C-alpha positions in Angstrom: 0.0 0.0 0.0 1.5 3.3 -1.1 -0.7 5.7 0.9 1.1 7.9 3.5 -1.6 8.9 5.9 -0.7 11.2 8.8 -1.4 9.2 11.9 -1.0 12.3 13.9 2.2 11.0 15.5 1.4 12.0 19.2 4.1 11.4 21.7 4.0 9.5 25.0 0.6 8.6 26.5 -0.9 10.7 23.8 0.4 8.2 21.2 -0.8 5.3 23.4 -4.3 6.9 23.7 -4.5 7.5 19.9 -3.4 4.0 19.0 -5.9 2.6 21.5 -8.6 4.7 19.8 -7.5 3.4 16.4 -7.8 -0.2 17.6 -11.3 0.5 19.1 -12.3 2.3 15.9 -13.6 5.3 17.8 -14.0 8.6 16.2 -11.3 11.2 16.3 -12.0 14.9 15.8 -10.4 16.8 13.0 -8.3 18.9 15.4 -7.4 17.6 18.8 -8.1 19.7 21.9 -5.2 20.8 24.1 -4.6 18.6 27.1 -4.7 20.3 30.5 -1.4 19.0 31.9 -2.0 20.6 35.4 -4.1 17.5 36.2 -0.9 15.4 35.9 1.3 14.6 38.8 5.0 15.2 39.1 7.4 15.4 36.1 4.9 13.9 33.7 3.4 17.3 33.4 6.6 18.4 31.6 6.0 16.0 28.7 4.6 17.6 25.5 1.1 16.1 25.4 -0.3 18.8 23.1 -0.5 17.8 19.4 -2.3 20.0 16.9 -4.0 18.9 13.7 -4.3 15.3 14.6 -6.3 14.3 11.4 -6.1 12.8 8.0 -4.9 15.6 5.8 -6.5 16.6 2.5 -5.1 14.6 -0.4 -5.3 11.4 -2.4 -4.6 8.0 -0.6 -4.6 4.4 -1.7 -7.3 2.9 0.5 -8.9 -0.6 0.8 -12.6 -0.2 -0.1 -15.1 -2.5 1.6 -18.7 -2.6 0.4 -21.1 -4.1 3.0 -18.1 -5.8 4.7 -16.6 -7.4 1.5 -13.3 -6.2 0.2 -13.7 -4.7 -3.3 -10.1 -3.7 -4.0 -7.5 -1.0 -3.3 -8.2 2.3 -5.0 -7.1 5.9 -4.9 -9.5 8.0 -2.7 -9.6 11.8 -2.6 -10.2 13.3 0.8 -11.1 17.0 1.2 -10.7 19.3 4.2 -14.2 18.4 5.4 -13.3 14.7 5.3 -15.7 14.0 2.4 -14.6 11.3 0.0 -14.3 11.3 -3.8 -13.7 8.3 -6.2 -12.4 8.4 -9.7 -14.6 7.4 -12.6 -12.3 4.4 -13.3 -12.8 3.2 -9.7 -16.5 3.5 -9.9 -16.5 1.4 -13.1 -14.7 -1.4 -11.2 -16.9 -1.4 -8.2 -19.9 -3.8 -8.1 -22.6 -1.2 -7.8 -25.7 -1.2 -10.0 -27.5 1.7 -11.7 -24.4 3.7 -12.3 -24.0 5.0 -15.8 -20.5 3.7 -16.0 -19.8 4.9 -19.6 -20.6 8.5 -18.6 -19.1 8.4 -15.1 -15.7 7.2 -16.4 -15.3 10.6 -18.2 -15.4 12.3 -14.8 -12.1 12.7 -12.9 -13.6 12.6 -9.4 -17.2 11.8 -8.2 -18.5 12.3 -4.6 -19.0 9.1 -2.8 -22.3 10.4 -1.5 -23.7 10.1 -5.1 -23.4 6.3 -5.1 -24.4 5.5 -1.5 -28.2 5.5 -2.2 -29.0 6.4 1.4 -26.1 4.4 2.8 -23.0 5.8 4.6 -19.2 6.0 4.2 -16.8 5.8 7.2 -13.0 5.8 7.3 -10.9 3.5 9.5 -7.7 5.6 9.7 -5.6 3.0 11.4 -6.3 0.3 8.8 -6.5 2.8 5.8 -9.9 1.4 5.0 -13.0 3.1 3.6 -16.2 1.3 4.5 -19.2 1.8 2.3 -22.7 0.7 3.3 -25.0 0.4 0.3 -28.5 -1.1 0.1 -28.3 -4.7 -1.1 -30.5 -4.1 -4.1 -27.9 -1.7 -5.5 -25.1 -4.3 -5.3 -24.2 -6.3 -8.4 -23.9 -9.8 -7.0 -20.9 -11.6 -8.2 -19.0 -14.6 -6.9 -17.2 -13.8 -3.7 -13.7 -14.4 -5.1 -14.4 -12.8 -8.5 -12.8 -9.4 -9.0 -13.4 -6.8 -11.7 -10.9 -6.9 -14.6 -9.6 -3.5 -13.7 -8.0 -5.1 -10.6 -6.4 -8.1 -12.3 -2.6 -8.1 -11.8 -0.5 -8.8 -15.0 2.5 -9.5 -12.8 6.2 -8.8 -13.1 8.9 -9.8 -15.5 10.6 -13.1 -14.8 11.2 -16.7 -15.7 9.8 -20.0 -14.2 10.1 -23.7 -14.5 8.2 -26.7 -13.2 10.4 -29.8 -13.1 10.1 -33.5 -12.4 13.3 -35.5 -12.5 13.5 -39.3 -11.8 16.2 -41.9 -12.0 15.6 -45.7 -11.8 18.2 -48.5 -11.8 17.0 -52.1 -12.4 19.3 -55.0 -11.6 18.1 -58.3 -13.0 19.5 -61.5 -11.4 19.3 -63.5 -14.6 22.5 -62.0 -16.0 20.5 -59.5 -18.2 22.6 -56.7 -16.6 21.6 -53.4 -15.3 19.2 -50.9 -16.9 19.2 -47.2 -16.1 16.3 -44.9 -16.9 16.5 -41.1 -16.6 13.4 -38.9 -17.2 13.1 -35.2 -16.9 10.0 -33.2 -17.6 10.1 -29.4 -17.8 7.3 -26.9 -18.1 9.0 -23.5 -18.3 8.2 -20.0 -19.3 9.5 -16.4 -19.6 7.2 -13.5 -18.7 8.0 -10.2 -20.3 5.7 -7.1 -20.7 2.5 -9.1 -20.2 3.6 -11.7 -22.8 4.5 -15.2 -21.9 6.8 -17.7 -23.7 5.9 -21.3 -22.7 7.9 -24.5 -23.4 6.8 -28.0 -22.4 9.6 -30.6 -23.1 10.8 -34.0 -21.9 14.1 -35.7 -21.9 14.5 -39.5 -21.6 17.5 -41.9 -21.6 17.3 -45.7 -21.4 19.6 -48.6 -22.1 18.1 -49.0 -25.6 17.7 -45.3 -26.3 20.2 -42.5 -26.1 19.1 -39.3 -24.4 16.8 -37.2 -26.6 14.5 -34.2 -26.1 10.9 -34.2 -27.1 9.1 -30.9 -27.3 5.3 -31.2 -26.8 4.4 -27.5 -27.2 6.2 -24.2 -27.4 4.2 -20.9 -27.8 3.8 -17.3 -26.9 0.6 -16.1 -25.4 -1.1 -13.1 -23.9 -4.3 -12.6 -22.0 -6.8 -10.1 -23.5 -8.9 -9.1 -20.5 -10.8 -6.5 -22.5 -12.5 -9.3 -24.5 -12.1 -12.0 -21.8 -9.9 -14.0 -24.2 -6.5 -15.5 -24.7 -4.2 -15.1 -27.7 -1.6 -17.8 -28.5 0.9 -18.3 -31.3 3.3 -21.2 -31.8 3.3 -25.0 -31.4 0.4 -26.3 -29.3 -2.8 -28.4 -29.5 -6.3 -27.5 -30.7 -8.7 -27.5 -27.8 -12.1 -27.9 -29.2 -14.7 -29.8 -27.1 -16.1 -31.5 -30.2 -13.2 -32.0 -32.7 -10.2 -34.3 -32.3 -7.2 -32.6 -30.7 -4.4 -32.0 -33.2 -0.9 -30.7 -32.7 -0.4 -27.7 -34.9 1.8 -24.6 -35.5 -0.2 -21.4 -35.7 -2.5 -19.0 -33.8 -5.4 -19.5 -31.3 -7.9 -16.9 -30.1 -10.3 -18.3 -27.6 -12.6 -17.1 -24.9 -11.1 -17.8 -21.5 -13.8 -19.0 -19.3 -11.6 -18.5 -16.2 -12.0 -14.7 -16.6 -15.8 -15.0 -16.0 -17.6 -15.4 -12.6 -18.3 -19.0 -11.7 -22.0 -18.3 -12.1 -21.3 -17.6 -15.8 -19.2 -20.5 -16.7 -20.9 -23.2 -14.5 -24.2 -24.5 -15.7 -27.1 -24.0 -13.4 -30.7 -23.2 -14.3 -31.8 -19.6 -14.2 -35.0 -19.3 -12.1 -37.7 -16.8 -13.2 -41.0 -16.2 -11.5 -43.5 -13.5 -10.4 -44.4 -12.5 -6.8 -47.9 -11.1 -6.2 -46.7 -9.5 -3.0 -43.6 -9.3 -0.8 -42.5 -12.9 -0.9 -39.9 -15.4 0.3 -38.4 -17.4 -2.5 -36.9 -20.8 -1.5 -35.1 -23.3 -3.7 -35.1 -27.0 -2.7 -33.1 -29.9 -4.0 -33.7 -33.4 -2.7 -35.9 -31.9 0.0 -33.2 -29.6 1.4 -33.2 -25.8 1.1 -30.2 -24.6 -0.9 -31.2 -21.0 -1.5 -33.5 -18.4 0.0 -34.1 -14.7 -0.7 -36.7 -12.0 -0.2 -38.2 -10.3 -3.2 -40.7 -7.4 -3.7 -43.9 -7.7 -5.7 -43.3 -8.3 -9.4 -41.0 -10.4 -11.6 -37.8 -11.9 -10.1 -34.8 -13.6 -11.4 -32.3 -15.9 -9.6 -29.2 -16.3 -11.7 -26.4 -16.8 -9.2 -27.1 -20.4 -8.0 -24.1 -22.6 -7.8 -24.0 -26.4 -8.0 -24.2 -28.1 -4.6 -23.1 -31.7 -5.6 -26.5 -33.2 -6.4 -27.9 -32.9 -10.0 -31.6 -33.6 -9.2 -34.4 -31.2 -10.3 -35.0 -28.0 -8.3 -38.3 -27.2 -6.5 -39.1 -23.5 -6.2 -41.4 -22.2 -3.5 -42.7 -18.6 -3.7 -44.4 -17.8 -0.3 -46.3 -14.5 -0.9 -47.4 -12.4 2.0 -51.1 -13.1 2.7 -50.7 -16.9 2.6 -50.7 -17.7 -1.1 -47.8 -20.1 -2.0 -46.8 -21.1 -5.5 -44.6 -24.1 -6.3 -43.0 -25.2 -9.6 -40.2 -27.4 -10.7 -37.0 -26.4 -12.7 -35.2 -29.3 -14.3 -31.5 -29.8 -13.5 -29.5 -32.6 -15.1 -26.5 -31.5 -17.0 -24.1 -32.8 -19.6 -20.8 -31.1 -20.2 -22.1 -29.2 -23.3 -24.8 -27.4 -21.3 -24.3 -23.6 -20.7 -26.1 -21.3 -18.3 -28.8 -19.2 -20.0 -27.2 -16.3 -21.7 -23.6 -17.7 -21.5 -21.4 -18.2 -24.5 -18.2 -19.9 -25.4 -16.1 -19.7 -28.6 -12.7 -20.7 -30.1 -10.8 -19.8 -33.3 -7.6 -21.7 -34.5 -5.5 -21.4 -37.7 -2.2 -23.0 -38.7 -0.4 -26.0 -40.0 -0.8 -29.6 -38.6 2.4 -30.7 -36.8 2.0 -34.3 -35.8 5.0 -36.1 -34.3 6.9 -38.3 -36.8 4.6 -37.2 -39.7 6.1 -35.2 -42.5 2.9 -33.8 -43.7 1.7 -30.3 -42.6 -1.5 -29.1 -44.3 -2.9 -25.7 -43.4 -6.3 -25.5 -41.7 -8.7 -23.2 -40.0 -11.0 -24.4 -37.1 -13.7 -22.6 -35.1 -16.6 -23.4 -32.8 -19.0 -21.6 -30.6 -21.9 -22.4 -28.2 -24.6 -20.4 -26.5 -27.1 -21.1 -23.7 -30.5 -20.2 -25.1 -32.4 -20.9 -21.9 -32.6 -23.4 -19.1 -33.5 -26.2 -21.5 -31.5 -25.6 -24.6 -27.9 -24.9 -25.6 -26.9 -24.8 -29.2 -23.4 -25.2 -30.7 -21.7 -25.5 -34.0 -18.2 -25.7 -35.5 -16.2 -26.1 -38.7 -12.7 -27.3 -39.8 -11.5 -26.2 -43.2 -8.4 -27.3 -45.1 -7.3 -27.5 -48.7 -8.4 -31.2 -49.0 -10.6 -31.4 -46.0 -13.9 -29.8 -44.8 -16.0 -30.6 -41.7 -19.1 -29.0 -40.4 -20.7 -29.8 -37.0 -24.1 -29.0 -35.6 -25.4 -29.9 -32.2 -27.3 -29.1 -29.1 -27.8 -30.0 -25.5 -31.2 -30.0 -23.9 -32.7 -30.8 -20.5 -36.1 -32.3 -20.0 -38.0 -32.4 -16.7 -37.9 -35.8 -15.0 -36.1 -37.3 -18.0 -32.6 -35.9 -17.9 -30.1 -34.1 -20.1 -29.0 -35.0 -23.6 -26.3 -33.8 -25.9 -26.3 -34.8 -29.5 -24.3 -33.6 -32.6 -23.4 -34.6 -36.1 -20.1 -33.9 -37.8 -20.3 -34.1 -41.6 -16.9 -34.3 -43.2 -15.4 -34.6 -46.8 -11.7 -35.5 -47.4 -9.7 -35.8 -50.6 -6.9 -38.4 -50.1 -3.5 -38.4 -51.9 -4.6 -41.7 -53.6 -7.2 -39.7 -55.5 -10.1 -41.2 -53.5 -12.8 -38.9 -52.0 -14.2 -39.8 -48.6 -17.5 -38.4 -47.3 -19.2 -39.5 -44.0 -20.7 -38.5 -40.7 -19.9 -38.8 -37.1 -22.9 -39.1 -34.7 -22.6 -38.6 -31.0 -25.1 -38.9 -28.2 -24.6 -38.3 -24.4 -27.1 -38.7 -21.6 -26.9 -37.7 -17.9 -29.5 -38.1 -15.1 -29.6 -38.0 -11.3 -32.6 -40.1 -10.2 -34.5 -39.6 -6.9 -33.3 -43.1 -5.9 -29.8 -41.5 -5.6 -28.8 -43.2 -8.8 -26.3 -40.9 -10.5 -25.9 -41.7 -14.2 -22.8 -39.6 -14.5 -22.5 -39.9 -18.2 -23.4 -42.3 -20.9 -21.8 -41.5 -24.2 -22.1 -43.2 -27.6 -20.6 -42.2 -30.9 -20.7 -43.8 -34.4 -18.5 -43.0 -37.4 -19.8 -44.1 -40.7 -17.4 -46.1 -42.9 -16.3 -43.2 -45.0 -15.9 -40.6 -42.2 -12.5 -39.1 -41.6 -11.5 -36.5 -39.0 -8.7 -34.1 -39.8 -6.3 -36.2 -37.7 -7.5 -39.3 -39.6 -6.9 -37.6 -43.0 -3.3 -36.5 -42.2 -2.4 -39.9 -40.8 -3.9 -41.8 -43.8 -2.2 -39.5 -46.4 1.1 -39.8 -44.5 1.0 -43.6 -44.6 0.0 -43.6 -48.3 3.0 -41.4 -49.1 5.4 -43.9 -47.3 4.0 -46.7 -49.5 4.5 -49.3 -46.8 1.1 -50.9 -47.1 0.1 -50.1 -43.6 -3.3 -48.8 -42.8 -4.3 -46.2 -40.2 -6.6 -47.6 -37.5 -9.9 -45.7 -37.7 -12.5 -45.8 -34.9 -16.0 -47.2 -35.8 -18.1 -46.8 -32.6 -17.7 -46.5 -28.9 -20.0 -46.7 -25.9 -19.1 -45.7 -22.3 -21.2 -45.5 -19.2 -20.6 -44.5 -15.6 -23.3 -45.3 -13.0 -23.2 -44.7 -9.3 -25.8 -45.9 -6.8 -25.9 -44.8 -3.2 -27.6 -47.5 -1.0 -29.6 -46.9 2.2 -27.6 -45.7 5.2 -25.2 -48.4 6.3 -25.4 -50.4 3.1 -22.6 -48.6 1.1 -22.6 -47.8 -2.6 -22.3 -49.5 -6.0 -20.5 -48.2 -9.0 -20.7 -49.6 -12.6 -18.3 -48.6 -15.4 -18.3 -49.9 -18.9 -16.4 -49.3 -22.2 -16.9 -50.9 -25.6 -15.0 -49.9 -28.8 -14.7 -51.1 -32.4 -12.7 -50.1 -35.4 -13.5 -50.0 -39.2 -10.4 -51.5 -40.9 -9.5 -53.9 -38.1 -10.9 -56.9 -36.2 -9.6 -55.2 -33.0 -12.2 -54.8 -30.3 -12.2 -53.7 -26.7 -14.8 -54.5 -24.0 -14.3 -53.5 -20.4 -16.7 -53.9 -17.5 -16.4 -53.3 -13.8 -18.7 -53.5 -10.8 -17.5 -52.2 -7.4 -19.2 -52.4 -4.1 -17.8 -50.3 -1.2 -18.8 -49.8 2.4 -17.6 -48.6 5.8 -17.3 -50.8 8.9 -16.6 -48.6 11.9 -13.4 -46.7 10.8 -12.3 -49.3 8.2 -13.2 -49.0 4.6 -13.5 -52.0 2.2 -14.4 -52.6 -1.4 -15.0 -55.6 -3.6 -14.5 -55.2 -7.3 -15.4 -57.5 -10.2 -13.7 -56.7 -13.5 -13.9 -58.3 -17.0 -11.8 -57.3 -20.0 -12.2 -58.8 -23.5 -9.7 -58.0 -26.2 -9.6 -59.0 -29.9 -6.4 -58.6 -32.0 -5.5 -58.7 -35.6 -1.7 -58.2 -35.5 0.9 -60.9 -35.6 2.6 -59.5 -32.5 -0.5 -60.1 -30.3 -1.0 -63.5 -31.9 2.5 -64.6 -31.0 2.0 -63.4 -27.5 -1.4 -65.0 -26.8 -1.5 -67.7 -29.4 -4.9 -66.5 -30.4 -6.7 -63.5 -31.7 -8.6 -62.9 -28.5 -7.9 -62.6 -24.8 -10.3 -62.6 -21.8 -9.4 -61.6 -18.3 -11.7 -61.8 -15.2 -10.5 -60.4 -11.9 -11.9 -60.1 -8.4 -10.2 -57.7 -6.0 -10.9 -57.3 -2.3 -9.3 -54.3 -0.5 -9.5 -53.3 3.2 -8.0 -50.1 4.7 -7.8 -49.6 8.4 -6.8 -46.1 9.7 -4.6 -45.8 12.8 -3.5 -42.9 14.9 -0.2 -43.3 16.7 1.5 -40.4 18.6 -0.8 -37.9 16.8 0.3 -39.0 13.3 -1.8 -40.6 10.6 -1.2 -44.2 9.7 -3.1 -46.8 7.7 -2.9 -50.5 7.0 -4.0 -51.8 3.6 -4.7 -55.4 2.7 -5.5 -56.5 -0.8 -6.1 -59.9 -2.4 -7.1 -60.8 -5.9 -8.1 -63.7 -8.1 -7.8 -64.1 -11.9 -10.0 -66.3 -14.0 -11.3 -68.0 -10.8 -8.0 -68.7 -9.3 -6.1 -67.0 -6.4 -3.5 -64.8 -8.0 -1.8 -62.8 -5.2 -2.0 -60.6 -2.2 -0.5 -57.3 -0.9 -0.1 -55.8 2.5 1.2 -52.3 3.2 1.6 -49.7 5.9 1.3 -46.0 5.0 2.1 -43.0 7.2 2.0 -39.3 6.8 4.0 -37.0 9.1 4.2 -33.2 8.9 6.6 -33.2 5.9 7.3 -36.9 5.3 5.2 -39.6 3.7 6.4 -43.2 3.7 5.0 -46.7 3.0 6.2 -50.3 3.3 4.6 -53.1 1.3 4.9 -56.8 0.7 3.3 -58.6 -2.1 3.0 -62.2 -3.4 2.4 -63.1 -7.0 1.1 -66.7 -7.3 1.3 -66.7 -11.1 5.0 -65.8 -11.2 5.7 -67.7 -7.9 7.5 -64.6 -6.6 7.4 -62.3 -3.5 8.3 -58.7 -3.5 9.2 -56.2 -0.8 9.0 -52.4 -1.4 9.6 -49.2 0.4 8.7 -45.6 -0.7 9.2 -42.2 0.9 8.5 -38.6 0.0 10.0 -35.7 1.8 8.3 -32.3 1.3 10.7 -29.4 1.8 10.0 -25.7 1.2 12.1 -25.9 -1.9 11.6 -29.3 -3.5 9.8 -32.6 -3.1 12.3 -35.5 -2.8 11.2 -39.1 -3.3 13.0 -42.5 -3.0 11.9 -46.0 -3.6 13.3 -49.5 -3.3 12.0 -52.9 -4.5 13.5 -56.3 -4.2 12.3 -59.7 -5.4 13.9 -63.1 -6.2 14.7 -62.1 -9.8 15.4 -58.3 -9.6 16.3 -55.3 -7.5 15.2 -51.8 -8.3 16.2 -48.4 -6.9 14.7 -45.1 -7.7 15.1 -41.4 -6.7 13.3 -38.3 -7.8 12.8 -34.6 -7.3 10.1 -32.2 -8.3 9.1 -28.6 -7.7 9.2 -25.2 -9.3 11.5 -22.2 -9.4 11.2 -18.6 -10.4 13.9 -16.2 -11.6 13.1 -12.5 -10.9 14.8 -9.2 -10.3 16.0 -10.1 -6.8 17.3 -13.7 -7.6 15.8 -17.2 -7.5 13.0 -18.6 -5.4 12.0 -22.3 -5.3 9.1 -24.3 -4.0 8.3 -28.0 -3.6 4.9 -27.5 -5.3 4.2 -26.9 -9.0 1.8 -24.6 -10.9 1.6 -22.2 -13.8 0.6 -19.0 -11.9 2.9 -17.7 -9.2 3.1 -15.2 -6.5 6.1 -14.0 -4.5 5.3 -13.0 -0.9 7.8 -10.6 0.5 7.9 -9.7 4.2 11.3 -8.1 4.7 13.0 -9.4 7.9 10.3 -11.9 8.7 11.8 -15.4 8.6 10.1 -18.8 9.0 6.6 -17.3 8.7 4.0 -19.9 7.5 1.6 -19.1 4.7 -2.1 -19.8 5.4 -1.0 -22.2 8.2 0.9 -24.5 5.8 4.0 -25.8 7.7 5.7 -26.7 4.4 5.4 -23.2 3.0 7.6 -20.8 5.0 9.4 -17.5 4.3 13.2 -17.8 3.9 15.8 -15.7 5.8 15.0 -12.7 3.7 11.3 -13.0 4.4 10.3 -14.3 1.0 8.4 -17.4 -0.2 7.2 -18.6 -3.6 3.6 -19.7 -3.9 3.1 -21.6 -7.2 -0.5 -22.8 -7.0 -2.4 -19.5 -7.5 -5.9 -19.3 -8.9 -6.0 -16.9 -11.9 -8.6 -14.1 -12.1 -9.8 -14.8 -8.6 -9.1 -13.2 -5.2 -6.2 -15.1 -3.5 -5.6 -14.2 0.1 -2.4 -15.1 2.0 -2.1 -14.9 5.8 1.4 -14.9 7.2 1.8 -16.3 10.7 5.0 -14.9 12.3 6.4 -17.4 14.9 7.6 -15.8 18.1 11.4 -15.5 18.4 12.1 -16.6 14.8 12.4 -13.1 13.2 14.1 -9.8 14.0 11.3 -7.9 12.3 7.6 -7.2 13.1 4.7 -7.6 10.8 2.6 -4.5 10.5 -0.1 -6.3 8.5 -0.2 -10.0 7.8 -2.8 -10.2 5.1 -1.8 -10.0 1.4 -4.2 -10.2 -1.6 -3.7 -10.7 -5.3 -5.9 -11.4 -8.4 -3.4 -12.6 -11.0 -3.5 -13.1 -14.8 -3.1 -16.8 -15.7 0.5 -17.7 -16.1 1.8 -14.5 -14.5 4.4 -14.0 -11.8 3.1 -11.7 -9.1 4.7 -9.8 -6.2 3.0 -8.9 -2.9 4.9 -7.0 -0.3 3.9 -6.8 3.4 4.6 -3.9 5.7 7.2 -4.8 8.3 9.2 -3.0 10.9 12.8 -4.2 11.0 14.2 -1.6 13.3 16.2 -2.7 16.3 15.0 -2.0 19.9 17.2 0.1 22.2 16.6 0.6 25.9 18.8 2.6 28.3 18.4 4.9 31.3 18.7 8.6 31.0 18.5 11.5 33.5 18.5 15.3 33.4 22.0 16.7 33.8 21.1 17.6 37.4 20.4 13.9 38.1 16.6 14.2 38.1 14.5 11.6 36.2 13.0 12.5 32.8 9.2 12.9 32.7 7.2 9.7 32.1 5.6 9.6 28.7 7.8 12.2 27.1 8.4 11.5 23.4 11.8 11.0 21.9 12.8 12.0 18.3 15.9 12.2 16.2 17.5 15.5 15.1 15.1 15.6 12.1 12.0 15.3 14.3 11.2 11.6 13.5 9.5 9.9 16.4 11.6 7.0 17.7 10.1 6.2 21.1 9.2 7.5 24.6 10.3 7.7 28.2 9.0 4.7 30.2 8.8 4.2 34.0 12.0 4.8 36.0 13.4 7.2 33.4 14.0 4.3 31.1 14.0 5.3 27.4 12.5 2.8 24.9 13.5 3.4 21.2 13.1 1.6 17.8 15.6 2.6 15.1 17.9 1.1 12.4 20.8 2.4 14.5 21.0 4.7 17.5 21.4 8.3 16.3 24.2 10.6 17.5 21.7 13.0 19.0 18.3 12.3 20.7 15.7 14.9 21.5 13.3 14.5 24.4 10.1 16.6 24.0 9.2 18.7 27.1 6.8 21.5 28.0 7.0 24.2 30.5 3.8 26.1 30.9 2.6 26.8 27.4 6.0 26.5 25.9 7.4 23.4 24.2 11.0 22.7 24.9 13.5 19.8 24.4 16.6 18.4 26.0 19.2 16.5 24.1 21.2 13.3 24.6 24.5 12.9 22.9 25.9 9.4 22.0 23.5 7.4 24.2 25.0 4.2 25.5 22.9 1.2 26.6 25.6 0.1 29.0 25.6 3.3 31.1 23.3 6.1 32.2 23.0 8.9 29.7 22.2 12.6 30.5 19.8 14.9 28.8 21.0 18.5 28.5 18.4 21.3 28.2 
């Protein structure tokens, strides 16, 4: 905070009184009255207790603005001589206040706060540099609590970052096959400069059969465009359409960034509309429980800020009008991923050249898609992909039906010209269904798609043409149809729950087929959890490699797994014992027993397993040590035919103007918290996230475009400094590096005894300043002087008064080891 507010700087007890008044938030007059020192006893009456003009002076200050108790940001506030407050037009545009003509008001340099209070009031907390505004609730533009206006988003500072994961494994086989080393390094790095960000995602791997090589997944430059809630990207990356296949390409992307919107915009929930005939209480129920309630006046009302609460069953709305008339109606709520809230939109534009790995074919293409929530029941979407030899058009919609559920369906019509001269034209049909039944049966998502025999996606087309160019006779494997389902059933209390998962997939130019089914029952017995899972997998092959492996073109696997986990608490630490046993194709196949423990910064586990099929037993140990600068892991496994040892390290690091900071966590949006002189302070109570000796700490997991609050807890005796405010806030751009500085006092404390040159004690409560008049401390009991300063000044001035005159005495070269004398 850059504001420099005059806190009146009274001395002695006057200062203590004023600080107490600040803490109690009592009112302070603009000009303090003169104290009558004749009521004081002894030498204390000689202290200068009279301070004129103890007020906040006219000027512009950076103040925290709170509206109805909620922080809305830090803004410049103009204060005039009558202690009236003025806000700039840009500030009013950023505040969540309705009925302000924000286009007209931004043209004004300063606007009186009284004009936007609508009968409310404004009060200033001088000690906390905080302006409190109380405004009628109807005039407040309700947003998500953590969402902040774009004008307050922080683009961050210049710097570079990396997220890394390094692992090394050594395998020693006892059958004279020798040793095998495996080194793997994954880096996600970036450089932030002038609101632009260069991002690189690469991996390095070295094995016994492969020399070390780098593989770059993506490398691009991007910039947030808050004015249009979008993100611009150029370079090597992947398309990110929800309906078309993802393709690696080199080019540009302009897409709407849903993270910039309030959660109520980007998360589907029905918008409730109704009409009240009188003053009414509107209540919203789900599964018989009230999830929302508000008071409305007579007339139409709209509830558009509901947020999901976990259940996806229909909503029941009750409008209780004054006078006893109550209206009830149902609003359907079952959602698929394509559903948007009424009035919300989403769009994406991409253009470039296809850049598939190991494919020397790079056709240019353009792709775009968009969707819009028409109302509670219908969302429409469409898209297109265009290339020189390829064109695809998609139309679809998602709709919700009361007591039936939500559906999403689309058709993608594509035409492709192959290098062989053949023309392919076909369709891809897709249907998804979701429903939460009153029996607590949650059909999470059932999805089916079918590709006609002559349908090719852009990815299919490039792969097919690339193989035809190589003239090796191979065919690209094309999907024909797929069906997946996820069903979850909660049973009556005490009976547990059942989950069913299934996947079925076929291909056009292959006999290959995949069928997977699983049924899992889980329950709780006292503190122990247990589960029983039945799994069946069926594979059909058409390649010679699989035939040699299984001696047939099909393979079936049936497994039953039983797992029990028993939690334990020893010496205040969390432990658990896990037992697993399994059977395959009706025969016992093996068992595993393990112990897991989690300490403050250390996780470890010990496990023993027996494999009946391979007639082998294996012992393993794993540990993870979470330090403030890196996460270190180690593992060891031993069996009759091998021994394996592995170590690893992961974390993140940021290079900025003052050096390098590291963290054991990873993320792509960072904040540097800087509390000068405050060492070993924890962040939000996390013992694994502490400030270093300089008082700095890196926080890598920051939520972009949302209010992030960080509370520093300064342990006693660990730091030389003192925190003057331990709460920091930031609302960052995605991918940015942000800097938050806390106010601290790192001055040293000096105490020594001082007397007048005639040996008399100094007056209790007298203020002490340096030669320039800066307040350093006061005279305590027993003529003991208490000071805070970087270093002890050569001259100290003690403030005195005689009658109506203010005087001083001076101390030269004070020494804490002996008594000093103050000369008048």
